N, C-alpha and C positions, 0 to 999 in steps of 0.2 A: 504493500500500500504506500509506503514511504517513497519507494522508487517511482511509482506512478505520479505522485504529487510533485516530486522534484522535476520529472520530465515535463509535466504540464506547466510548471512555474518557469522552467527554462524556455519553453516555447513562447510563453507570454512575454518574457523578458526580451525575446528576439524581435518582437513586433516593432518597437520604436526604431531599432537599428535597420530593419527591413524597409520601413517607411523612409528613413533618412537616405538609404541607398537608392531607393527609387527616385527620390527627389534629386539626388546628386547626378543621376544619369538622364533626368528629364529635361527636355523632350528627346526621345530616342529616335523619332521619326517626324515627318511633317505634321503640323498641328492644323486641324480643320476648324475654321471659324464659320459657323452657320449664322446667316442673317435671315430672320423670319419674314422678310418683306422683299418686294422687287427692288431692283436698282433704281437710284435716283432720289429716294426719300431720305429723311434725316438719319434714320438708323443705318442705312447703307453707307451714306457719306461719312458718318462718324466712324464706322467700323473700318472702312478703307483708309481713313486717315491714320488709324492705329496699326494697320497691317504692316507697313514697312518698318517702323520703329520697333514693333514687337518682334518681328522676324529677326532683326539685327540683334536684339537683346537676348533672344532665346537660342539663336544659332541654328534654327531650323526654318524651312519655308512655312509660311502661314497661308493656307489655301482657303480663300474666301468663297463661299457658295451661298447664293440667294436661293432659299427654299421657302417660297411664299405659299400662302393658302390657309384658309380657315382661321383667320385672325392670328396667325403665328403658330397655330397648333401643330402643323406638320413638322416644322423644324424643332419645336420644343419637345414633341413626342420622340423624335429621333434621338435627341440628346438624353432625355430622361431614361430611355431604354438602352443607352449605349454602354460601352465598357468603361468602368470607373477608373480611368488612368490619366485623365487630364488632357488627352490628345484631341478631344473634340470640345470646343467651346461654343456656347450660345451667347451671341450679343443681343441683348434684349432691352426693350423699354419696360417700364414697371408693370404695365398692364398684363403682359403675358404670364408673369409669375404671381400676380396678386389678384387678378380679375378673372382671367379666362376659365380656370377650372371651376369657378363658381357658376359661370354662365353656361358653359358647355359641359354637361354632365358626362359626355362620352369623349372628353378631351384625351383621356388616356394618361393623364399625369396630374399630380398635385403640385402646385407651384411652390409650396412650402416644404414638402417632404421629399420630392423626387429630384431635387437639384442641390448641388453643393455651391453656396454663394462664393464667388471668387473675388470680384472687385467692383466697386462703384466707380463710374467714370465721370458722369455729370448729373446735374439736376437742373430743372427748368420749369417754368410755368408753361401752360399751353396758350395759344393765341387764337382769338376769335376773328375770323375773316369772312367776308361776304364778297360777292361779285362787285367789281367797280361800277357796274351799271345800275346796281340796286339804289333806289332813291332814298337812301338813309345816310346819315353822317355820324351817328353814334349808336351805342348799344340800346339806349332807351328808345331811340327812333326806330331801331330794328324791331324791337318788341311791339311797339305800337303799330308799325307797318304790318307785321305778321298777324296781329289780331284783327286787322281790317280786311284781310284777304278772304275770298269766298271759300277757299280750301286750305288745308295745311301746307306750309312750306316744307321743303326737304332739306335734310342735312346729310353730309357724307361722313363715313368713317372708314377705317382700314379693316373693318370686319366686325361681325357680331362678337361681343365679348371683349373687344379692344378697349384700351383706356379711353380713347376718343369717344367710343360709343357710350360708355358709362358717364363720362363727363358731359356729353351732349344731352343725354337723357336727364341727368340731374339739372342741367341748365334749363331745359324745356319745362320741367316740373316747377322749378323755382320761379320761372317767368310766367307760368300759367298758360303755356303754349302746347298745342297738339301738333307735333311735327312728324313727318314721314322719314324713317331711317332708310338710307340707301347705302349698303356696305360695298366696299371695293377691295381690291387686293393690294393694299399698301398706300403710302402717302402720295406718291407721284400721281396715281389715277385720281385720288380725291382732290388734289390740287387742280388737275385738269377739269374735273367735274364742276368745281366752283368757278373756275375761269370762264367756262362756257355757259354758265348759268343753268346747268343741268340740276344743280342743287343751289340753295340760297344761303347755306351756312356750313362752315367748317371750323371745328375746334381741334387744333392739332399743334404739334411742335413746329418750330421754325426751321426752314431750310434756306439755303442760299438762293435757290430758284424762287421760292415764295417771297423772300425779301425783295428780289428784283421786281416781281410783279406788283408788290405793294408800292415800291418806289416809283414805278411807272404809272400807277393809278389803275392797273388792271384788276387789282384786288384792294379792298378797303380793310384795314386793321382797326377793329372797333374796341378791343379790350384784351387784357391778359387775365389769366385765371389764378394768379398768385394772390396771397393775402395782401401783399404790398406791391406797388408799381415796380416794374422791372427796369433795371439799369440798362438793359439791352434795348428797350423801347421807351426812351424818355418822353413824357407827355401823354403816354397812352394810359387811360384809366383802367382800373381793375373791374372785373365783373361784380365784385362785392360792393363797389360804389353805387351800383344800381340794384343789385340783389344781395343784400347783406347776408354774410355768412357763407357765401359761395366761395369755394376754393378747390382747385384741382392742379396739383403739381406732379410732374412725372420725373423719372430718372432713368438713366441708361447705365448698363453695366454688363459684366460677364458672369455667367454661371456655367457649371459643368455637371456631369452626372453625379448623383448622390453616391457616397461611398468612396469617392476619390480620396486617396491618402492625404491627410492634413498637410504633410510637408510639401506635397506637390501643389496643393491649393495655396499654401503660404508663399511658395516660390513664385507662383503666377501673380499673386497679390502684390508682393514686394516689387516685382518687375514692372507691373502695370502702373503702380503708384509712382515709381521712379520716372517712368515715361511722362506722366502727367505733370511733372515739374518743368518740362521743356516748354519754353515760351512759344515756339512756333506751333506746337500742338495745342497749347492753350488758346492761341489766337484763332486757330481753325475752329475750335469749339465755340469760342465767343461769337464768331461770325455766324454760327448756326443758332444763336440765341441760347447757348448752353453755358452753364457755370461749372467749371471743373471742381469736382469734389471727391475726396477719397475716404475709404473706410477699410477697416479690417474685415476679413470674412465673417467674423462673429457679429460685428456691427451691421453688416449688410444683411445677414440672416435675420437679425432682430427687426430691421426695417421691413424686410419682406413679410415677416409674420404680422407685424403691426398693420401694414397696408392691406394685407389680405383680409384681416379681420374687419377692418373698416369698410372696404369695398364689398366684401361678402355680405355685410349687413345691408348695404344699399341695394345690392342685387336682389336680396330676399324681399326687402320692403317694396321695391318697385316691380318685382316679379319679372325681371329681365331674363329671358331664356333664349337659347339658340333655336332657330327655326329648323 
């Protein structure tokens, strides 16, 4: 009996050493970075800005793949069911790991349980935009205009269960509006939809393309969803200035498969946090309306759990479900 106990104890004592050894040789092959949306949107642009510096830091190719569909579910499901060795990363906005599994019961993953948090990259408010041709100049005017129409106006999102979907539904309820939800496959198609007037409202993260459309007058920026005005858009009021209490801020970051050795996760976290101190990378994120922000894996895990609980309650209260 004693010999068996000693053997088990010895095996347990080897685990930290094994984890350290795995981290020392990680990555041992190219690292795949999955983007859950099509090319051209904020998530895609941010991930590709990180691709080259991360590749240099890790000493292995970073293979970026856009795997869009089902509000990010296809990419998230692949990572959740992957091999827990850190060689497949998912670059996400907060909605995929905090909202989607509440809305899509058949998503095939739990955003809190099935991923290992790796690194926070940025946080930012969302931005409320409408077609440049819409006869409104501010958010209050939009709400009044919408209430006078014979039928409901439409809003675009990157899919059922996306963060933009939940934020838009919460906005509509707070404003007393009945609006039609039209889901698309990512931010680029939603931007095109509001540009052409196919929809009359889009609540989303900023992209360089969208900023250009706003500057040219093709889109109107009415408000930001943060509790306080954003330094990225001086002079633009908050939604809360018209609808008190409204707030919806998103974040972007990396997760990988649950069960990935902590030393590998910590190595990725330290590497990514170091990259985010580079001014040129910070400038790229700022241009997208993002504020660089870093966390430890444990802190990011706590944020995911907190946001999931909050938005899960909203989903249940508003009975938002995938069709």
